[in-house]
N, C-alpha and C positions, 0 to 999 in steps of 0.2 A: 321610666320611663321619660324623654326630653321634653323638656318644658318650650316656648316659643323665646326664641332671642329677645331683647326688649336692649335699648337703645343706650341703657343704663351695663348690661353685660360686655366685659370689657373685649371680648372676641367679636360681639358685634360691631363693635367701636371700631375695632381692626379692620375686621370684614370692610365697613365704609370709607375708614379709610382708602384702602388697597383698592376700591372702586373708583376713588379717585386718579389713581393714578393710571386708569384702564384708556384715558380718553387720551387720543395725541398731544391737542392741543394743549391741553394742560401742561403735558410732559417738556412740550416747547416751550411754553410760556415759563414754567418752574427751571429749567436748563438757562436759559437765556437771565433768569433772573440771579440766577447762581453766579451771574460773572460779576453783576451791579445790578442797582437797582438802574428800575427802568419805569417812564410813563409808558402811556396807554399808546402814545405817538411812533415811540419809541418801538415800543412792541411791535407796531403796525407796518412800520419800514422790519423791522430785521425777519418777522416772520411771514411776510405776506397775506398777513390773513386782517379783515373788515376789522373796525375799532367797536362797531355793535357784536360781532362776534367775540372777541377778545374782553369786553367789557364783560358779558355775561359769566367767561369760564373764569376771569378774574374775579368775580364778586364768588361762586361756585369756591375757590378756593379759599379768599378770604373769610367765607362763613367757616368754612373747618378751621379755622384757622392756622391756616399753611403761608399766609403772607401779610407782613404788615405796611402800611398805608402810610404817606407823610404828605400833606397838603402844602404847595409852593406856589401861591399865587392863582392861577389857574387850571395848575397841573395837581394832578395826585401821583407818587411815585409809588411804585411797590415794589416790595423785596421780601 
């Protein structure tokens, strides 16, 4: 009998990671950041998405450990 997956289960963690990649905006952000680090204002111009929406998606990717961020003055740069 199978037990319910928990977040500590390697397959469950892997499934959660794959779920992050099913969102088109997140994929676009990651593709843009593959080229070079960028701030939200750069991503907004490059992807044509609103700043608030990008910030939400960046927070999801950062919480999953897929992004690094650094502050430079008022700007936060993601890589």
